LONU-912415 format. One record per residue (C-alpha): residue in three letters; z, x, y. Coordinates in steps of 0.02 Angstrom, whole numbers, padded with zeros to 5 digits, always signed. Example, Ala and Ser with C-alpha at 12.3 -4.5 7.8 and 13.67 -1.06 7.14 Angstrom:
<pts>
ala+00390+00615-00225 ser+00357+00684-00053 
</pts>
This chain:
<pts>
met+00747+01399-00892 thr+00607+01525-00892 asp+00462+01436-00980 asn+00400+01300-00863 thr+00295+01202-00988 leu+00348+01028-01038 leu+00321+01064-01223 ser+00447+01207-01217 ala+00581+01079-01166 pro+00660+01196-01038 trp+00808+01077-01013 arg+00875+01132-01183 his+00908+01309-01125 gly+00989+01398-00980 met+01161+01428-00909 pro+01278+01278-00931 met+01325+01283-00746 his+01145+01295-00686 ser+01110+01163-00553 val+00986+01029-00608 ala+01025+00908-00467 trp+01105+00921-00296 his+01187+00789-00187 ala+01142+00837-00010 asp+01263+00712+00068 thr+01414+00790-00019 gly+01348+00966-00053 thr+01392+00951-00238 ala+01285+01006-00386 val+01253+00922-00554 thr+01249+01052-00692 leu+01144+01073-00848 asn+01303+01038-00947 glu+01317+00867-00863 leu+01133+00832-00898 his+01162+00869-01083 ala+01310+00750-01086 arg+01208+00612-01007 ile+01063+00639-01129 ala+01185+00627-01274 ala+01259+00466-01204 trp+01087+00388-01190 gln+01047+00441-01370 thr+01209+00363-01432 thr+01161+00200-01347 leu+00985+00206-01419 asp+01051+00241-01595 gly+01149+00079-01585 leu+00995-00020-01537 ala+00851+00038-01647 ala+00787+00177-01761 pro+00688+00321-01681 gly+00502+00309-01652 gln+00506+00160-01533 arg+00428+00123-01364 trp+00561+00081-01234 leu+00540-00001-01065 leu+00624+00118-00942 his+00661+00079-00761 his+00799+00169-00667 arg+00808+00198-00479 asp+00927+00345-00496 pro+00820+00502-00523 phe+00951+00597-00622 asp+00989+00453-00741 phe+00803+00418-00757 ala+00773+00600-00806 ala+00916+00598-00932 ala+00855+00436-01013 leu+00676+00499-01021 ile+00729+00661-01106 ala+00841+00564-01227 leu+00691+00459-01279 trp+00577+00607-01303 glu+00702+00709-01403 arg+00736+00558-01516 gly+00551+00537-01553 asp+00528+00386-01439 ser+00411+00358-01292 ala+00439+00275-01124 val+00348+00129-01046 leu+00365+00138-00857 pro+00343-00029-00768 ala+00276-00016-00592 asp+00422-00119-00526 asp+00572-00216-00587 arg+00511-00390-00544 pro+00550-00521-00678 glu+00368-00563-00714 thr+00324-00378-00731 leu+00464-00343-00854 thr+00440-00502-00956 ala+00255-00463-00980 leu+00302-00294-01057 asp+00451-00347-01163 ala+00345-00391-01314 gln+00270-00216-01316 thr+00437-00124-01318 ala+00597-00113-01418 gly+00704-00155-01266 arg+00746-00117-01086 leu+00835+00039-01025 gly+00904+00087-00855 asp+00954-00029-00715 val+00858-00171-00799 ala+00948-00145-00966 asp+01038-00313-00976 gly+01208-00230-00994 his+01184-00093-01125 leu+01202+00057-01009 pro+01271+00218-01086 asp+01440+00291-01045 his+01487+00474-01035 gly+01533+00514-01216 gly+01579+00684-01284 ala+01432+00698-01404 lys+01303+00837-01398 pro+01118+00796-01376 arg+01004+00808-01527 trp+00846+00908-01498 gly+00688+00849-01581 ser+00506+00905-01576 leu+00383+00877-01435 val+00204+00872-01497 ala+00055+00901-01380 gly-00045+00749-01436 arg+00102+00629-01439 val+00112+00494-01305 ala+00253+00538-01186 val+00242+00393-01063 ser+00140+00236-01037 leu+00111+00178-00859 tyr+00036+00017-00796 thr-00083+00003-00652 ser-00206-00125-00586 gly-00375-00136-00672 ser-00532-00203-00587 ser-00503-00373-00669 gly-00331-00387-00592 glu-00241-00376-00760 pro-00113-00234-00778 lys-00196-00088-00864 arg-00097+00021-00984 ile-00121+00210-00966 asp-00050+00325-01099 lys-00009+00503-01053 thr+00018+00633-01189 phe+00129+00785-01172 ala-00028+00894-01165 gln-00100+00795-01018 leu+00063+00804-00921 asp+00083+00989-00961 ala-00092+01029-00898 glu-00057+00950-00730 leu+00118+01024-00713 ala+00047+01198-00745 thr-00078+01176-00603 his+00059+01122-00482 ala+00171+01266-00530 glu+00029+01389-00502 leu-00023+01319-00333 trp+00147+01273-00261 pro+00293+01353-00358 leu+00460+01272-00318 glu+00558+01436-00330 gly+00725+01346-00345 arg+00701+01231-00195 leu+00777+01058-00190 thr+00653+00917-00224 ile+00684+00771-00105 ser+00584+00616-00148 gln+00543+00463-00044 val+00435+00384-00180 ser+00463+00294-00345 his+00464+00400-00503 gln+00400+00248-00599 his+00225+00301-00548 ile+00130+00457-00602 tyr+00142+00547-00434 gly+00331+00527-00419 leu+00356+00561-00605 leu+00263+00726-00596 phe+00319+00791-00427 ala+00496+00721-00412 ile+00558+00727-00593 leu+00455+00835-00712 arg+00415+00978-00594 pro+00597+01018-00551 leu+00649+00995-00732 cys+00515+01115-00795 glu+00528+01242-00654 gly+00718+01252-00657 ala+00739+01182-00481 pro+00864+01048-00431 leu+00809+00871-00392 ala+00898+00767-00261 gly+01035+00657-00334 ala+00961+00501-00254 thr+00797+00438-00184 cys+00788+00469+00004 arg+00742+00296+00068 tyr+00767+00312+00256 pro+00714+00439+00388 glu+00894+00447+00451 thr+00947+00502+00277 leu+00810+00633+00269 ala+00857+00708+00437 asn+01040+00711+00385 trp+01005+00794+00217 leu+00897+00929+00295 met+01032+00966+00423 arg+01167+00974+00287 leu+01060+01089+00181 ala+01031+01204+00331 asp+01218+01205+00370 ala+01262+01241+00188 arg+01148+01392+00191 gln+01255+01461+00331 gly+01416+01448+00232 asp+01509+01587+00141 ser+01420+01687+00007 gln+01505+01596-00138 val+01448+01426-00074 gln+01273+01492-00035 ala+01250+01543-00216 gln+01257+01358-00267 val+01149+01292-00125 pro+00960+01274-00148 pro+00862+01401-00044 gly+00760+01263+00039 ala+00676+01098+00000 val+00510+01013-00032 leu+00478+00833+00017 ile+00385+00712-00097 ser+00324+00574+00017 ala+00186+00447+00051 pro+00092+00380+00203 pro+00212+00239+00255 pro+00368+00347+00280 leu+00268+00490+00357 glu+00178+00374+00478 his+00343+00304+00544 leu+00452+00459+00562 pro+00557+00422+00718 thr+00545+00558+00847 glu+00717+00518+00919 leu+00808+00587+00765 asp+00867+00767+00757 trp+00736+00860+00656 arg+00784+01037+00710 ala+00825+01088+00531 ala+00659+01030+00457 pro+00549+01182+00495 ser+00675+01305+00426 val+00722+01204+00271 leu+00560+01120+00215 ala+00438+01234+00125 arg+00309+01098+00091 val+00278+00913+00118 tyr+00173+00815-00007 ser+00093+00645+00016 ser-00003+00536-00105 gly-00042+00355-00140 ala-00170+00339+00001 ala-00256+00452+00124 leu-00158+00490+00283 ser-00245+00452+00445 gln-00272+00604+00554 ala-00151+00533+00682 ala-00016+00510+00549 ser-00045+00685+00482 glu-00026+00759+00656 his+00128+00652+00689 ala+00216+00711+00530 tyr+00168+00891+00567 gly+00236+00876+00743 val+00401+00800+00686 leu+00436+00905+00531 gly+00348+01066+00581 val+00265+01077+00410 ala+00084+01032+00369 val+00067+00889+00245 ser-00018+00930+00080 glu-00106+00770+00027 ile-00142+00741-00158 tyr-00291+00633-00205 gly-00298+00558-00379 ser-00248+00407-00481 ser-00140+00356-00628 glu-00290+00365-00744 thr-00359+00533-00686 gly-00205+00624-00626 gly-00230+00739-00477 ile-00409+00772-00422 ala-00401+00865-00256 trp-00291+00909-00110 arg-00304+00945+00076 gln-00209+00988+00234 gln-00289+00901+00382 gln-00240+01041+00499 arg-00372+01141+00404 gly-00503+01001+00394 glu-00537+00828+00325 cys-00623+00885+00164 trp-00535+00881-00005 thr-00528+01036-00116 pro-00533+01004-00305 leu-00379+01063-00398 pro-00403+01214-00513 gly-00496+01163-00671 ile-00565+01003-00593 glu-00754+00981-00582 val-00833+00850-00468 arg-01010+00793-00434 asp-01094+00641-00360 asp-01238+00529-00415 asp-01381+00439-00329 his-01260+00304-00270 gly-01137+00430-00199 cys-01007+00392-00333 leu-00884+00526-00387 trp-00901+00594-00564 leu-00755+00692-00633 arg-00721+00815-00773 ser-00536+00854-00789 pro-00411+00934-00911 tyr-00293+00790-00867 leu-00407+00659-00947 pro-00401+00609-01132 ser-00574+00686-01156 pro-00573+00840-01043 gly-00754+00889-01078 ile-00833+00722-01034 trp-00893+00673-00861 glu-00815+00509-00804 arg-00875+00399-00660 gln-00743+00349-00532 ala-00736+00203-00410 asp-00738+00314-00255 arg-00891+00364-00154 ile-00899+00544-00092 ala-01005+00662+00010 leu-01008+00839-00058 glu-00976+00969+00076 gly-00960+01155+00040 asp-00835+01183-00099 gly-00758+01012-00073 phe-00799+00833-00026 arg-00761+00693+00094 leu-00703+00522+00033 leu-00811+00376+00090 gly-00718+00227+00016 arg-00703+00125-00144 val-00838+00033-00238 asp-00718-00088-00324 arg-00576-00198-00262 ile-00431-00082-00305 ile-00345-00025-00145 lys-00184+00054-00085 val-00070-00051+00025 gly+00077+00044+00098 gly+00049+00176-00036 lys+00054+00045-00175 arg-00098+00024-00287 leu-00157-00156-00291 ser-00296-00259-00369 leu-00362-00378-00239 thr-00440-00476-00381 gly-00268-00500-00458 met-00197-00555-00290 asp-00341-00678-00267 arg-00308-00753-00438 ala-00121-00768-00407 leu-00152-00862-00244 ala-00280-00976-00325 ala-00150-01024-00456 his-00053-01118-00322 pro-00088-01305-00348 glu-00139-01333-00166 val-00261-01186-00160 leu-00444-01207-00203 gln-00492-01024-00187 ala-00433-00868-00099 arg-00495-00697-00047 thr-00385-00552+00008 leu-00444-00400+00103 ala-00372-00243+00179 leu-00372-00229+00368 pro-00387-00042+00407 arg-00356-00066+00593 his-00188-00144+00552 asp-00106-00014+00439 thr-00217-00073+00295 arg-00107-00226+00277 leu-00184-00374+00188 gly-00266-00525+00261 ala-00289-00681+00157 ile-00424-00814+00173 val-00361-00969+00084 gln-00457-01131+00058 leu-00337-01278+00046 arg-00363-01460+00006 ala-00384-01555+00168 glu-00218-01647+00151 his-00124-01483+00137 leu-00199-01391+00286 pro-00064-01339+00411 val-00083-01426+00578 asp+00052-01342+00681 his+00168-01192+00686 ala+00300-01269+00573 ser+00182-01325+00435 arg+00091-01158+00444 arg+00253-01063+00418 glu+00299-01180+00275 met+00132-01150+00187 ile+00145-00961+00209 ala+00322-00963+00139 ala+00265-01062-00013 leu+00123-00943-00049 arg+00232-00789-00022 ser+00361-00861-00142 lys+00225-00885-00272 leu+00169-00704-00254 leu+00342-00622-00249 gly+00368-00653-00434 ala+00228-00532-00474 phe+00202-00422-00321 glu+00313-00312-00214 pro+00349-00376-00038 thr+00256-00231+00044 val+00088-00286-00028 ile+00101-00473+00011 pro-00030-00526+00140 arg+00032-00519+00318 tyr-00110-00613+00403 trp-00164-00786+00342 arg-00318-00890+00378 phe-00319-01067+00308 val-00490-01148+00294 glu-00549-01319+00237 ser-00726-01262+00193 trp-00764-01092+00120 pro-00850-00988+00255 thr-01022-00925+00201 asn-01176-00851+00283 ala-01356-00909+00264 gln-01362-00827+00092 gly-01210-00925+00036 lys-01094-00774+00035 leu-00930-00732+00119 ser-00999-00579+00206 ala-00906-00433+00282 glu-00958-00497+00454 leu-00880-00667+00420 met-00720-00589+00356 ala-00709-00481+00512 arg-00740-00635+00620 leu-00594-00726+00540 phe-00475-00589+00594 arg-00552-00540+00761 asp-00408-00616+00860 leu-00294-00479+00793 asp-00389-00354+00900 asp-00403-00466+01053 arg-00248-00566+01095 arg-00350-00675+01214 gln-00445-00755+01071 pro-00401-00906+00962 arg-00396-00894+00774 trp-00573-00936+00721 leu-00573-01030+00554 gly-00754-01074+00530 val-00902-01164+00609 glu-00997-01317+00552 arg-01174-01340+00614 leu-01214-01518+00671 gly-01391-01479+00727 asp-01489-01350+00824 arg-01386-01379+00981 gln-01222-01443+00911 cys-01078-01370+00811 arg-00896-01396+00770 val-00777-01247+00770 thr-00605-01249+00690 leu-00472-01151+00784 glu-00287-01113+00783 val-00181-01057+00930 pro-00106-00885+00890 glu+00079-00875+00921 arg+00049-00709+01012 leu-00091-00771+01122 thr-00090-00674+01286 tyr-00101-00831+01393 leu+00048-00927+01321 pro+00191-00861+01428 gly+00205-00902+01612 his+00103-01062+01626 phe+00256-01173+01614 asp+00429-01099+01629 ser+00502-01216+01499 arg+00380-01191+01356 pro+00227-01087+01304 val+00063-01185+01313 val-00122-01143+01321 pro-00183-01161+01502 gly-00328-01281+01529 val-00439-01145+01601 val-00419-01048+01437 met-00479-01197+01336 val-00634-01206+01447 gln-00660-01018+01427 trp-00652-01033+01237 ala-00780-01174+01240 cys-00901-01072+01344 glu-00881-00912+01242 leu-00899-01000+01074 ala-01053-01094+01136 arg-01132-00927+01179 glu-01086-00860+01007 his-01139-01007+00898 leu-01268-01104+01002 glu-01347-00956+01092 leu-01300-01029+01261 val-01371-00923+01402 gly-01367-00932+01590 glu-01237-00912+01725 phe-01089-01029+01740 gln-01109-01148+01888 arg-00974-01282+01886 leu-00868-01403+01784 glu-00883-01592+01779 arg-00770-01730+01714 val-00642-01610+01643 lys-00487-01691+01568 phe-00333-01613+01489 ala-00250-01755+01393 arg-00104-01665+01312 leu-00022-01494+01293 leu-00096-01371+01167 leu+00047-01275+01086 pro+00061-01114+00984 gly+00012-01135+00802 glu-00081-01298+00825 arg-00244-01325+00732 val-00388-01403+00830 thr-00574-01438+00818 leu-00689-01389+00960 thr-00851-01490+00965 leu-00992-01414+01065 ala-01162-01483+01116 ile-01295-01409+01229 thr-01420-01514+01326 pro-01563-01434+01424 val-01569-01489+01607 ala-01685-01444+01750 gln-01566-01315+01823 gly-01525-01235+01653 ala-01409-01310+01521 arg-01261-01427+01508 leu-01121-01392+01385 asp-01021-01543+01325 phe-00858-01496+01242 ser-00708-01585+01167 leu-00552-01512+01090 asp-00463-01626+00966 gly-00319-01616+00844 arg-00203-01724+00743 his-00128-01802+00901 gly-00297-01844+00975 ala-00393-01763+01119 tyr-00325-01609+01205 ala-00469-01573+01322 ser-00647-01628+01360 gly-00778-01600+01492 lys-00947-01533+01540 ala-00999-01361+01602 leu-01162-01329+01694 phe-01255-01164+01672 gly-01398-01107+01781 his-01544-00999+01728 ser-01503-00816+01707 ala-01584-00687+01821 asp-01713-00646+01687 glu-01753-00830+01661 arg-01773-00859+01848 glu-01891-00712+01859 ala-01993-00779+01713 val-02005-00951+01794 his-02060-00874+01960 val-02198-00773+01874 glu-02265-00927+01787 
</pts>
């Protein structure tokens, strides 16, 4: 395989015993001859299903079989539709657009290893090679067609910047998406380098494969001739962020030539962690399914992104990125993107999105689509999901429920979360399902009638301070009165140790919450003096939902705070707190 363009179909040529895949766990190679046999088997299966020129839904977890099926389609004159996942709702929605399913979702018509030879067809630059689906701004899956010419343009850039030179491609990402398709499947196929025989799903597996590859390189000369000269790792933020330091990574620096990451930007801490563990700087790729690659960076050199060769970028008055790229259907036209940037030297810094498409655990997700899916539940009035950057960009969900369905304790809260998760799992992968839930009876809004960023942050503030209750909204009852809805977090700092037999909220904590929330919502000022008529009627347990009613009355010495904490079982606590004038107030009174 000497020509590394996709249109030259390099898999047709080469030595029959050339290695196209390598199983690191066993040290065995898969040859070009075996790839041809598998392509032929897939074509035989396809011939029995439909005439050429079809669109087929292709999903296969095995990278080698995926590659063989994809080539079989192309050489037959077909194209592939790549679903983002294999969830029933995802596949059913695409069935009407395709001739059938192939791969590990093929409903039983998998090919066997026949003795036929593959038939070679004609690959045309403008022909659609694959169709991918990603989230549009409306939340509906958006189809993106990629021609052979578009894929070839991007593959040529990668080969120029980072030639594989026969190294083994180890992938930790799905090849159902454009990044994994290009880097983990098409690059090794076009550059004549072996791909790993399986997706590397666990860090223990990665460490083991690198060690085995290093050991194989030390074998006799005959064995060494069949062993890849090194490896590249195709990865993403989640696996790189959580590389365990206790594993044996001694082989990584000598075996790995390059580590790639895409899907979301790595934090600087994660980049340094991966570099420290693997001994290789991470090359991050920034782009999208629609645009292909846009820029790259290594954070050890700086935080700015460098446009890929042939890519032109500029900004506008709103700071939005405009792009001109050979990977787009109209390469000469400037197209506006949903990212904000700040140009800096020959590159740029990313400043965030202007729409509601985000990456969660490296998975692209429409928050609008997630909102709509939650709102489809019969007990939900409306919902809003948001990413929480301080918590691994996991999702939080604000869900307004009918009053009769609001959870009132730990058990009913878990039951409601399980019901909503079950509703979402038919259409979304588990890694993107919201982790943090806030159930409200009234939709929280500011004075302008909007759910502001400040309100959303307030709803999840307890995640950053384990001493705080879950705040679920405030209702004004007058200038000096309000009612605050709270839940007791199961991880509240104060729960353990009060009673040996069970976790409960200490009474002094309830009083503290009343005072702090009065300062926040009723602008209570002054120094705490004493408590009066305090009663604790029953135990407040983890997960319980309560209402805290607050009222301030001016008195000669300062202010009196009346508070009561009530829930479905009745009163939990009540009392009065006296506050004296602050030092500034006392000074003002003295001057007068």
